[in-house]
Every structure is written in C-alpha cells, then in structure tokens.
mmCIF entry with sequence, helices, sheets and N, C-alpha, C, O atoms, coordinates in Angstrom:
data_MODEL
# 
_entry.id   MODEL 
# 
_entity.id                         1 
_entity.type                       polymer 
_entity.pdbx_number_of_molecules   1 
# 
_entity_poly.entity_id                      1 
_entity_poly.type                           'polypeptide(L)' 
_entity_poly.nstd_linkage                   no 
_entity_poly.nstd_monomer                   no 
_entity_poly.pdbx_seq_one_letter_code       
;(UNK)(UNK)(UNK)(UNK)(UNK)(UNK)(UNK)(UNK)(UNK)(UNK)(UNK)(UNK)(UNK)(UNK)(UNK)(UNK)
(UNK)(UNK)(UNK)(UNK)(UNK)(UNK)(UNK)(UNK)(UNK)(UNK)(UNK)(UNK)(UNK)(UNK)
;
_entity_poly.pdbx_seq_one_letter_code_can   XXXXXXXXXXXXXXXXXXXXXXXXXXXXXX 
_entity_poly.pdbx_strand_id                 A 
# 
loop_
_entity_poly_seq.entity_id 
_entity_poly_seq.num 
_entity_poly_seq.mon_id 
_entity_poly_seq.hetero 
1 1  UNK n 
1 2  UNK n 
1 3  UNK n 
1 4  UNK n 
1 5  UNK n 
1 6  UNK n 
1 7  UNK n 
1 8  UNK n 
1 9  UNK n 
1 10 UNK n 
1 11 UNK n 
1 12 UNK n 
1 13 UNK n 
1 14 UNK n 
1 15 UNK n 
1 16 UNK n 
1 17 UNK n 
1 18 UNK n 
1 19 UNK n 
1 20 UNK n 
1 21 UNK n 
1 22 UNK n 
1 23 UNK n 
1 24 UNK n 
1 25 UNK n 
1 26 UNK n 
1 27 UNK n 
1 28 UNK n 
1 29 UNK n 
1 30 UNK n 
# 
_struct_asym.id          A 
_struct_asym.entity_id   1 
# 
_struct_conf.conf_type_id            HELX_P 
_struct_conf.id                      HELX_P1 
_struct_conf.pdbx_PDB_helix_id       AA1 
_struct_conf.beg_label_comp_id       UNK 
_struct_conf.beg_label_asym_id       A 
_struct_conf.beg_label_seq_id        2 
_struct_conf.pdbx_beg_PDB_ins_code   ? 
_struct_conf.end_label_comp_id       UNK 
_struct_conf.end_label_asym_id       A 
_struct_conf.end_label_seq_id        29 
_struct_conf.pdbx_end_PDB_ins_code   ? 
_struct_conf.beg_auth_comp_id        UNK 
_struct_conf.beg_auth_asym_id        A 
_struct_conf.beg_auth_seq_id         2 
_struct_conf.end_auth_comp_id        UNK 
_struct_conf.end_auth_asym_id        A 
_struct_conf.end_auth_seq_id         29 
_struct_conf.pdbx_PDB_helix_class    1 
_struct_conf.details                 ? 
_struct_conf.pdbx_PDB_helix_length   28 
# 
_struct_conf_type.id          HELX_P 
_struct_conf_type.criteria    ? 
_struct_conf_type.reference   ? 
# 
loop_
_atom_site.group_PDB 
_atom_site.id 
_atom_site.type_symbol 
_atom_site.label_atom_id 
_atom_site.label_alt_id 
_atom_site.label_comp_id 
_atom_site.label_asym_id 
_atom_site.label_entity_id 
_atom_site.label_seq_id 
_atom_site.pdbx_PDB_ins_code 
_atom_site.Cartn_x 
_atom_site.Cartn_y 
_atom_site.Cartn_z 
_atom_site.occupancy 
_atom_site.B_iso_or_equiv 
_atom_site.pdbx_formal_charge 
_atom_site.auth_seq_id 
_atom_site.auth_comp_id 
_atom_site.auth_asym_id 
_atom_site.auth_atom_id 
_atom_site.pdbx_PDB_model_num 
ATOM 1   N N  . UNK A 1 1  ? -27.648 2.964  2.082  1.00 0.00 ? 1  UNK A N  1 
ATOM 2   C CA . UNK A 1 1  ? -27.128 4.376  2.015  1.00 0.00 ? 1  UNK A CA 1 
ATOM 3   C C  . UNK A 1 1  ? -25.891 4.592  2.805  1.00 0.00 ? 1  UNK A C  1 
ATOM 4   O O  . UNK A 1 1  ? -25.020 5.363  2.402  1.00 0.00 ? 1  UNK A O  1 
ATOM 5   N N  . UNK A 1 2  ? -25.781 3.903  3.970  1.00 0.00 ? 2  UNK A N  1 
ATOM 6   C CA . UNK A 1 2  ? -24.557 4.002  4.755  1.00 0.00 ? 2  UNK A CA 1 
ATOM 7   C C  . UNK A 1 2  ? -23.429 3.337  4.070  1.00 0.00 ? 2  UNK A C  1 
ATOM 8   O O  . UNK A 1 2  ? -22.281 3.738  4.259  1.00 0.00 ? 2  UNK A O  1 
ATOM 9   N N  . UNK A 1 3  ? -23.702 2.286  3.240  1.00 0.00 ? 3  UNK A N  1 
ATOM 10  C CA . UNK A 1 3  ? -22.653 1.584  2.503  1.00 0.00 ? 3  UNK A CA 1 
ATOM 11  C C  . UNK A 1 3  ? -22.052 2.515  1.463  1.00 0.00 ? 3  UNK A C  1 
ATOM 12  O O  . UNK A 1 3  ? -20.841 2.528  1.243  1.00 0.00 ? 3  UNK A O  1 
ATOM 13  N N  . UNK A 1 4  ? -22.948 3.317  0.811  1.00 0.00 ? 4  UNK A N  1 
ATOM 14  C CA . UNK A 1 4  ? -22.438 4.270  -0.245 1.00 0.00 ? 4  UNK A CA 1 
ATOM 15  C C  . UNK A 1 4  ? -21.566 5.285  0.422  1.00 0.00 ? 4  UNK A C  1 
ATOM 16  O O  . UNK A 1 4  ? -20.517 5.618  -0.129 1.00 0.00 ? 4  UNK A O  1 
ATOM 17  N N  . UNK A 1 5  ? -21.936 5.817  1.604  1.00 0.00 ? 5  UNK A N  1 
ATOM 18  C CA . UNK A 1 5  ? -21.101 6.772  2.312  1.00 0.00 ? 5  UNK A CA 1 
ATOM 19  C C  . UNK A 1 5  ? -19.765 6.283  2.670  1.00 0.00 ? 5  UNK A C  1 
ATOM 20  O O  . UNK A 1 5  ? -18.772 7.010  2.621  1.00 0.00 ? 5  UNK A O  1 
ATOM 21  N N  . UNK A 1 6  ? -19.734 4.949  3.061  1.00 0.00 ? 6  UNK A N  1 
ATOM 22  C CA . UNK A 1 6  ? -18.467 4.425  3.464  1.00 0.00 ? 6  UNK A CA 1 
ATOM 23  C C  . UNK A 1 6  ? -17.576 4.274  2.161  1.00 0.00 ? 6  UNK A C  1 
ATOM 24  O O  . UNK A 1 6  ? -16.382 4.571  2.194  1.00 0.00 ? 6  UNK A O  1 
ATOM 25  N N  . UNK A 1 7  ? -18.147 3.837  1.093  1.00 0.00 ? 7  UNK A N  1 
ATOM 26  C CA . UNK A 1 7  ? -17.407 3.735  -0.136 1.00 0.00 ? 7  UNK A CA 1 
ATOM 27  C C  . UNK A 1 7  ? -16.836 5.066  -0.582 1.00 0.00 ? 7  UNK A C  1 
ATOM 28  O O  . UNK A 1 7  ? -15.710 5.127  -1.077 1.00 0.00 ? 7  UNK A O  1 
ATOM 29  N N  . UNK A 1 8  ? -17.621 6.161  -0.407 1.00 0.00 ? 8  UNK A N  1 
ATOM 30  C CA . UNK A 1 8  ? -17.179 7.490  -0.792 1.00 0.00 ? 8  UNK A CA 1 
ATOM 31  C C  . UNK A 1 8  ? -16.084 7.935  0.063  1.00 0.00 ? 8  UNK A C  1 
ATOM 32  O O  . UNK A 1 8  ? -15.156 8.558  -0.452 1.00 0.00 ? 8  UNK A O  1 
ATOM 33  N N  . UNK A 1 9  ? -16.091 7.672  1.369  1.00 0.00 ? 9  UNK A N  1 
ATOM 34  C CA . UNK A 1 9  ? -15.066 8.122  2.251  1.00 0.00 ? 9  UNK A CA 1 
ATOM 35  C C  . UNK A 1 9  ? -13.763 7.304  1.984  1.00 0.00 ? 9  UNK A C  1 
ATOM 36  O O  . UNK A 1 9  ? -12.666 7.861  2.045  1.00 0.00 ? 9  UNK A O  1 
ATOM 37  N N  . UNK A 1 10 ? -13.888 6.022  1.696  1.00 0.00 ? 10 UNK A N  1 
ATOM 38  C CA . UNK A 1 10 ? -12.725 5.191  1.312  1.00 0.00 ? 10 UNK A CA 1 
ATOM 39  C C  . UNK A 1 10 ? -12.083 5.776  0.047  1.00 0.00 ? 10 UNK A C  1 
ATOM 40  O O  . UNK A 1 10 ? -10.857 5.868  -0.006 1.00 0.00 ? 10 UNK A O  1 
ATOM 41  N N  . UNK A 1 11 ? -12.820 6.155  -0.926 1.00 0.00 ? 11 UNK A N  1 
ATOM 42  C CA . UNK A 1 11 ? -12.370 6.741  -2.160 1.00 0.00 ? 11 UNK A CA 1 
ATOM 43  C C  . UNK A 1 11 ? -11.649 8.079  -1.906 1.00 0.00 ? 11 UNK A C  1 
ATOM 44  O O  . UNK A 1 11 ? -10.618 8.365  -2.514 1.00 0.00 ? 11 UNK A O  1 
ATOM 45  N N  . UNK A 1 12 ? -12.212 8.887  -0.998 1.00 0.00 ? 12 UNK A N  1 
ATOM 46  C CA . UNK A 1 12 ? -11.569 10.162 -0.678 1.00 0.00 ? 12 UNK A CA 1 
ATOM 47  C C  . UNK A 1 12 ? -10.239 9.945  0.059  1.00 0.00 ? 12 UNK A C  1 
ATOM 48  O O  . UNK A 1 12 ? -9.271  10.662 -0.194 1.00 0.00 ? 12 UNK A O  1 
ATOM 49  N N  . UNK A 1 13 ? -10.190 8.982  0.948  1.00 0.00 ? 13 UNK A N  1 
ATOM 50  C CA . UNK A 1 13 ? -8.987  8.709  1.666  1.00 0.00 ? 13 UNK A CA 1 
ATOM 51  C C  . UNK A 1 13 ? -7.896  8.172  0.756  1.00 0.00 ? 13 UNK A C  1 
ATOM 52  O O  . UNK A 1 13 ? -6.739  8.562  0.915  1.00 0.00 ? 13 UNK A O  1 
ATOM 53  N N  . UNK A 1 14 ? -8.216  7.280  -0.206 1.00 0.00 ? 14 UNK A N  1 
ATOM 54  C CA . UNK A 1 14 ? -7.231  6.777  -1.139 1.00 0.00 ? 14 UNK A CA 1 
ATOM 55  C C  . UNK A 1 14 ? -6.790  7.949  -2.112 1.00 0.00 ? 14 UNK A C  1 
ATOM 56  O O  . UNK A 1 14 ? -5.634  7.972  -2.534 1.00 0.00 ? 14 UNK A O  1 
ATOM 57  N N  . UNK A 1 15 ? -7.653  8.861  -2.445 1.00 0.00 ? 15 UNK A N  1 
ATOM 58  C CA . UNK A 1 15 ? -7.292  9.975  -3.266 1.00 0.00 ? 15 UNK A CA 1 
ATOM 59  C C  . UNK A 1 15 ? -6.295  10.863 -2.558 1.00 0.00 ? 15 UNK A C  1 
ATOM 60  O O  . UNK A 1 15 ? -5.339  11.354 -3.159 1.00 0.00 ? 15 UNK A O  1 
ATOM 61  N N  . UNK A 1 16 ? -6.536  11.069 -1.232 1.00 0.00 ? 16 UNK A N  1 
ATOM 62  C CA . UNK A 1 16 ? -5.619  11.888 -0.444 1.00 0.00 ? 16 UNK A CA 1 
ATOM 63  C C  . UNK A 1 16 ? -4.234  11.278 -0.261 1.00 0.00 ? 16 UNK A C  1 
ATOM 64  O O  . UNK A 1 16 ? -3.206  11.948 -0.172 1.00 0.00 ? 16 UNK A O  1 
ATOM 65  N N  . UNK A 1 17 ? -4.298  9.948  -0.212 1.00 0.00 ? 17 UNK A N  1 
ATOM 66  C CA . UNK A 1 17 ? -2.954  9.168  -0.081 1.00 0.00 ? 17 UNK A CA 1 
ATOM 67  C C  . UNK A 1 17 ? -2.181  9.340  -1.352 1.00 0.00 ? 17 UNK A C  1 
ATOM 68  O O  . UNK A 1 17 ? -0.995  9.668  -1.316 1.00 0.00 ? 17 UNK A O  1 
ATOM 69  N N  . UNK A 1 18 ? -2.852  9.119  -2.526 1.00 0.00 ? 18 UNK A N  1 
ATOM 70  C CA . UNK A 1 18 ? -2.199  9.249  -3.793 1.00 0.00 ? 18 UNK A CA 1 
ATOM 71  C C  . UNK A 1 18 ? -1.714  10.722 -3.994 1.00 0.00 ? 18 UNK A C  1 
ATOM 72  O O  . UNK A 1 18 ? -0.621  10.925 -4.522 1.00 0.00 ? 18 UNK A O  1 
ATOM 73  N N  . UNK A 1 19 ? -2.470  11.700 -3.601 1.00 0.00 ? 19 UNK A N  1 
ATOM 74  C CA . UNK A 1 19 ? -2.088  13.099 -3.697 1.00 0.00 ? 19 UNK A CA 1 
ATOM 75  C C  . UNK A 1 19 ? -0.811  13.384 -2.903 1.00 0.00 ? 19 UNK A C  1 
ATOM 76  O O  . UNK A 1 19 ? 0.136   14.010 -3.381 1.00 0.00 ? 19 UNK A O  1 
ATOM 77  N N  . UNK A 1 20 ? -0.842  12.894 -1.679 1.00 0.00 ? 20 UNK A N  1 
ATOM 78  C CA . UNK A 1 20 ? 0.357   13.086 -0.803 1.00 0.00 ? 20 UNK A CA 1 
ATOM 79  C C  . UNK A 1 20 ? 1.585   12.466 -1.367 1.00 0.00 ? 20 UNK A C  1 
ATOM 80  O O  . UNK A 1 20 ? 2.676   13.033 -1.306 1.00 0.00 ? 20 UNK A O  1 
ATOM 81  N N  . UNK A 1 21 ? 1.406   11.296 -1.918 1.00 0.00 ? 21 UNK A N  1 
ATOM 82  C CA . UNK A 1 21 ? 2.529   10.529 -2.559 1.00 0.00 ? 21 UNK A CA 1 
ATOM 83  C C  . UNK A 1 21 ? 3.090   11.300 -3.767 1.00 0.00 ? 21 UNK A C  1 
ATOM 84  O O  . UNK A 1 21 ? 4.304   11.396 -3.950 1.00 0.00 ? 21 UNK A O  1 
ATOM 85  N N  . UNK A 1 22 ? 2.197   11.833 -4.565 1.00 0.00 ? 22 UNK A N  1 
ATOM 86  C CA . UNK A 1 22 ? 2.650   12.608 -5.712 1.00 0.00 ? 22 UNK A CA 1 
ATOM 87  C C  . UNK A 1 22 ? 3.430   13.832 -5.279 1.00 0.00 ? 22 UNK A C  1 
ATOM 88  O O  . UNK A 1 22 ? 4.492   14.142 -5.819 1.00 0.00 ? 22 UNK A O  1 
ATOM 89  N N  . UNK A 1 23 ? 2.858   14.546 -4.256 1.00 0.00 ? 23 UNK A N  1 
ATOM 90  C CA . UNK A 1 23 ? 3.528   15.780 -3.791 1.00 0.00 ? 23 UNK A CA 1 
ATOM 91  C C  . UNK A 1 23 ? 4.875   15.459 -3.193 1.00 0.00 ? 23 UNK A C  1 
ATOM 92  O O  . UNK A 1 23 ? 5.811   16.240 -3.361 1.00 0.00 ? 23 UNK A O  1 
ATOM 93  N N  . UNK A 1 24 ? 5.019   14.315 -2.486 1.00 0.00 ? 24 UNK A N  1 
ATOM 94  C CA . UNK A 1 24 ? 6.315   13.904 -1.921 1.00 0.00 ? 24 UNK A CA 1 
ATOM 95  C C  . UNK A 1 24 ? 7.326   13.655 -3.049 1.00 0.00 ? 24 UNK A C  1 
ATOM 96  O O  . UNK A 1 24 ? 8.481   14.074 -2.973 1.00 0.00 ? 24 UNK A O  1 
ATOM 97  N N  . UNK A 1 25 ? 6.860   12.963 -4.097 1.00 0.00 ? 25 UNK A N  1 
ATOM 98  C CA . UNK A 1 25 ? 7.736   12.603 -5.215 1.00 0.00 ? 25 UNK A CA 1 
ATOM 99  C C  . UNK A 1 25 ? 8.214   13.872 -5.913 1.00 0.00 ? 25 UNK A C  1 
ATOM 100 O O  . UNK A 1 25 ? 9.395   13.987 -6.242 1.00 0.00 ? 25 UNK A O  1 
ATOM 101 N N  . UNK A 1 26 ? 7.323   14.813 -6.139 1.00 0.00 ? 26 UNK A N  1 
ATOM 102 C CA . UNK A 1 26 ? 7.604   16.024 -6.855 1.00 0.00 ? 26 UNK A CA 1 
ATOM 103 C C  . UNK A 1 26 ? 8.588   16.864 -6.076 1.00 0.00 ? 26 UNK A C  1 
ATOM 104 O O  . UNK A 1 26 ? 9.554   17.386 -6.633 1.00 0.00 ? 26 UNK A O  1 
ATOM 105 N N  . UNK A 1 27 ? 8.332   17.000 -4.735 1.00 0.00 ? 27 UNK A N  1 
ATOM 106 C CA . UNK A 1 27 ? 9.242   17.822 -3.904 1.00 0.00 ? 27 UNK A CA 1 
ATOM 107 C C  . UNK A 1 27 ? 10.607  17.150 -3.784 1.00 0.00 ? 27 UNK A C  1 
ATOM 108 O O  . UNK A 1 27 ? 11.625  17.823 -3.627 1.00 0.00 ? 27 UNK A O  1 
ATOM 109 N N  . UNK A 1 28 ? 10.621  15.800 -3.860 1.00 0.00 ? 28 UNK A N  1 
ATOM 110 C CA . UNK A 1 28 ? 11.903  15.101 -3.762 1.00 0.00 ? 28 UNK A CA 1 
ATOM 111 C C  . UNK A 1 28 ? 12.710  15.342 -5.041 1.00 0.00 ? 28 UNK A C  1 
ATOM 112 O O  . UNK A 1 28 ? 13.932  15.479 -4.991 1.00 0.00 ? 28 UNK A O  1 
ATOM 113 N N  . UNK A 1 29 ? 11.993  15.395 -6.235 1.00 0.00 ? 29 UNK A N  1 
ATOM 114 C CA . UNK A 1 29 ? 12.704  15.599 -7.452 1.00 0.00 ? 29 UNK A CA 1 
ATOM 115 C C  . UNK A 1 29 ? 13.249  17.022 -7.586 1.00 0.00 ? 29 UNK A C  1 
ATOM 116 O O  . UNK A 1 29 ? 14.282  17.238 -8.218 1.00 0.00 ? 29 UNK A O  1 
ATOM 117 N N  . UNK A 1 30 ? 12.563  17.972 -6.999 1.00 0.00 ? 30 UNK A N  1 
ATOM 118 C CA . UNK A 1 30 ? 12.977  19.395 -7.014 1.00 0.00 ? 30 UNK A CA 1 
ATOM 119 C C  . UNK A 1 30 ? 14.075  19.582 -6.002 1.00 0.00 ? 30 UNK A C  1 
ATOM 120 O O  . UNK A 1 30 ? 14.580  20.692 -5.836 1.00 0.00 ? 30 UNK A O  1 
# 
C-alpha cells in the first residue's frame, strides 16, 4: 500500500513539473 502511495506522489510531482514547463513556454511565447 505504501508503494502505491509513493507511485501516486511521483506521478503528481511529474505532472506538476510538466504543467509548470507548459506554463513557462506559453508565457514565453506571449
């Protein structure tokens, strides 16, 4: 169960990193 929680947190962190990268690219293009 702890392993599943760690996988979920890793997925959330990577999602936040991708989201931040997309926002940075969009704001840079504007």
